[in-house]
Structures are given as structure tokens and as C-alpha cells.
N, CA, C and O of each residue as an XYZ file, in Angstrom:
244
protein
N     -18.165      6.864     13.659
C     -17.680      8.002     13.188
C     -16.455      6.937     12.141
O     -15.663      6.056     12.479
N     -16.766      7.488     10.918
C     -15.416      7.205     10.257
C     -14.436      7.981     10.316
O     -14.508      9.205     10.210
N     -13.099      7.116     10.550
C     -11.171      8.161     10.616
C     -10.317      7.707      9.719
O      -9.187      8.181      9.605
N     -10.759      6.767      9.010
C     -10.010      6.404      7.882
C      -9.526      7.514      7.271
O     -10.125      8.586      7.186
N      -8.310      7.235      6.792
C      -8.089      8.671      5.392
C      -7.538      7.694      4.437
O      -7.053      6.576      4.614
N      -7.763      8.490      3.243
C      -7.592      7.718      2.031
C      -6.215      8.409      1.493
O      -6.104      9.557      1.921
N      -5.172      7.998      0.682
C      -4.210      8.589     -0.118
C      -3.617      8.014     -1.789
O      -3.083      6.915     -1.941
N      -3.786      8.732     -2.605
C      -3.621      8.477     -3.688
C      -2.259      8.431     -4.528
O      -2.808      9.189     -5.328
N      -1.243      8.279     -4.974
C      -0.293      8.745     -6.069
C       0.107      8.151     -6.754
O       0.569      7.012     -6.686
N      -0.048      9.091     -7.827
C       0.215      8.046     -9.337
C       1.334      8.619    -10.065
O       1.526      9.781    -10.425
N       1.969      7.669    -10.195
C       3.451      8.471    -11.811
C       3.617      7.079    -12.513
O       3.110      5.983    -12.274
N       4.565      7.535    -13.527
C       5.368      6.412    -14.414
C       6.595      6.370    -14.017
O       7.154      7.389    -13.612
N       7.325      4.951    -14.081
C       8.553      5.118    -13.560
C       9.249      5.728    -14.842
O      10.120      6.497    -14.436
N       9.225      5.701    -16.125
C       9.940      6.652    -17.008
C       9.232      6.024    -18.197
O       8.373      5.143    -18.159
N       9.934      6.860    -19.658
C       9.502      6.837    -20.640
C       9.588      5.681    -21.605
O       8.867      5.556    -22.595
N      10.803      4.614    -21.119
C      10.422      3.923    -21.694
C       9.734      2.252    -21.321
O       9.801      1.154    -21.873
N       8.804      3.017    -19.579
C       7.967      1.826    -19.504
C       6.215      2.167    -19.618
O       5.597      2.739    -18.720
N       5.827      1.865    -20.428
C       4.557      2.280    -20.450
C       3.208      2.178    -19.937
O       2.130      2.390    -20.493
N       3.581      1.690    -18.378
C       2.544      1.024    -17.516
C       2.483      2.289    -16.644
O       3.500      2.970    -16.510
N       1.322      2.631    -16.045
C       1.308      3.607    -15.121
C       1.064      2.776    -13.542
O       0.211      1.961    -13.193
N       2.386      3.484    -12.708
C       2.023      2.755    -10.793
C       1.299      3.485    -10.452
O       1.344      4.598    -10.977
N       0.554      3.286     -9.686
C      -0.356      3.770     -8.868
C      -0.003      3.122     -7.234
O      -0.068      1.896     -7.142
N       0.359      3.907     -5.980
C      -0.074      3.614     -4.931
C      -0.835      3.968     -4.224
O      -0.699      5.156     -3.931
N      -2.144      3.159     -3.483
C      -3.170      4.039     -2.468
C      -2.512      3.347     -1.277
O      -1.855      2.307     -1.237
N      -2.954      4.418     -0.076
C      -2.606      4.498      0.943
C      -3.970      4.677      1.702
O      -4.657      5.688      1.557
N      -4.357      3.508      2.616
C      -5.780      3.853      3.432
C      -5.287      3.529      4.860
O      -4.960      2.414      5.267
N      -5.289      4.507      5.445
C      -4.851      4.613      7.404
C      -6.194      4.507      7.848
O      -7.207      5.005      7.358
N      -6.045      3.739      8.911
C      -7.378      3.655     10.179
C      -6.641      3.232     10.910
O      -5.640      2.539     10.728
N      -7.429      3.918     12.458
C      -6.553      3.452     13.714
C      -6.301      2.379     14.181
O      -5.524      2.202     15.119
N      -7.234      1.078     13.295
C      -6.727     -0.148     13.777
C      -6.148     -0.547     12.641
O      -5.449     -1.537     12.857
N      -6.137     -0.262     11.708
C      -5.389     -0.771     10.516
C      -5.424      0.005      9.036
O      -6.366      0.337      8.317
N      -3.418      0.199      8.854
C      -3.126      0.587      7.775
C      -2.887     -0.127      6.637
O      -2.463     -1.257      6.880
N      -3.057      0.232      5.051
C      -3.576     -0.849      4.121
C      -2.508     -0.134      2.524
O      -2.491      1.092      2.418
N      -2.152     -0.517      2.034
C      -1.104     -0.372      1.316
C      -1.114     -1.042      0.256
O      -0.462     -2.086      0.249
N      -2.038     -0.541     -1.241
C      -2.002     -1.483     -2.378
C      -1.109     -0.550     -3.527
O      -0.996      0.676     -3.542
N      -0.471     -1.628     -4.554
C       0.271     -1.086     -5.591
C       0.318     -1.837     -6.846
O       0.881     -2.907     -7.079
N      -0.693     -0.734     -7.963
C      -1.373     -0.843     -9.061
C      -0.433     -0.793    -10.408
O       0.160      0.279    -10.528
N      -0.279     -1.399    -11.057
C       0.109     -1.579    -12.359
C      -0.754     -1.884    -13.609
O      -1.069     -2.910    -14.211
N      -1.068     -0.231    -13.780
C      -2.229     -0.670    -14.983
C      -3.220     -0.848    -14.724
O      -3.759     -1.729    -15.393
N      -4.088     -0.165    -13.632
C      -5.025     -1.180    -12.695
C      -5.361     -1.664    -12.185
O      -6.397     -1.542    -11.531
N      -3.998     -3.147    -12.293
C      -4.273     -3.921    -12.135
C      -2.800     -4.680    -10.160
O      -1.631     -5.042    -10.032
N      -3.737     -4.526     -9.447
C      -3.239     -5.307     -7.924
C      -1.875     -5.741     -8.334
O      -1.842     -6.667     -9.144
N      -0.671     -5.213     -7.898
C       0.674     -6.346     -7.729
C       0.985     -6.470     -6.286
O       1.819     -7.274     -5.872
N       0.469     -5.857     -5.700
C       1.076     -5.543     -4.204
C       0.134     -5.407     -3.592
O      -0.747     -4.742     -4.137
N      -0.113     -5.892     -2.352
C      -1.059     -5.181     -1.124
C       0.103     -5.844      0.102
O       0.745     -6.887      0.220
N      -0.062     -4.643      0.844
C       0.337     -4.729      2.385
C      -0.867     -3.651      3.596
O      -1.314     -2.510      3.714
N      -0.911     -5.221      4.362
C      -2.102     -4.783      5.627
C      -1.136     -5.262      7.102
O      -0.472     -6.272      7.339
N      -1.394     -4.164      7.811
C      -0.921     -3.999      9.027
C      -1.694     -3.579     10.159
O      -1.734     -2.449     10.645
N      -2.581     -5.083     10.695
C      -3.032     -4.385     12.001
C      -2.593     -3.941     13.387
O      -1.607     -4.373     13.983
N      -3.439     -3.039     13.818
C      -2.867     -2.784     15.404
C      -2.155     -3.735     16.380
O      -1.086     -3.746     16.989
N      -3.489     -4.718     16.222
C      -3.589     -5.983     16.864
C      -2.640     -7.307     16.783
O      -2.749     -8.174     17.651
N      -1.847     -7.417     15.876
C      -1.456     -8.547     14.605
C       0.402     -8.365     15.092
O       0.630     -8.030     13.930
N       1.277     -8.327     15.505
C       2.805     -8.581     15.381
C       2.498     -8.617     14.275
O       1.665     -9.311     13.690
N       3.756     -7.197     13.648
C       4.216     -7.048     12.392
C       5.513     -7.509     12.694
O       6.191     -6.876     13.503
N       6.082     -8.834     11.990
C       7.342     -9.426     11.767
C       8.120     -9.586     10.383
O       8.973    -10.465     10.264
N       7.733     -8.515      9.097
C       8.756     -8.133      8.428
C       9.372     -7.286      8.660
O       9.220     -6.360      9.457
N      10.322     -7.587      7.807
C      11.740     -7.023      8.530
C      12.694     -7.241      9.307
O      13.813     -6.826      9.008
N      12.500     -7.855     10.340
C      12.578     -7.975     11.394
C      13.522    -10.076     11.259
O      13.156    -11.105     10.690
N      14.434     -9.815     11.900
C      15.190    -11.439     11.813
C      15.473    -12.228     13.080
O      16.290    -11.882     13.935
N      14.614    -13.476     13.126
C      14.654    -14.110     14.546
C      15.234    -15.455     14.028
O      15.277    -15.817     12.852
N      15.579    -15.985     14.889
C      16.345    -16.781     15.461
C      15.907    -18.241     15.571
O      16.634    -19.063     16.129
């Protein structure tokens, strides 16, 4: 049974920027993925897995 959900948002930053930015989100019970595309090209990819500790944004000594 496929329980993943996909969301897609599209917008342009401003009139002077000629490219289109898309944010694609895929949510599954065990994994979340977010992709950022500019003019259809992947510029960032974030993956968060339930079984892996996420240390982004935390400060460790």
C-alpha cells in the first residue's frame, strides 16, 4: 500500500528574475524528501529518514 504524498508549488521570485523556482515535497511514513528546482534543474535536495538521526540545525561540541 503506497502511503506517500506529493506536493508541488511553483512561483517566480520577482519580475527581474527570469527563472521559475519549483519546490517538490514527497512525504512517506519512513522518509521525507524536498527538491528545489530552478528552470527545471535540481539545485537542492533534502532527505530526512525516520531511522537516521538528523543533525542539521543542531550545534554539537
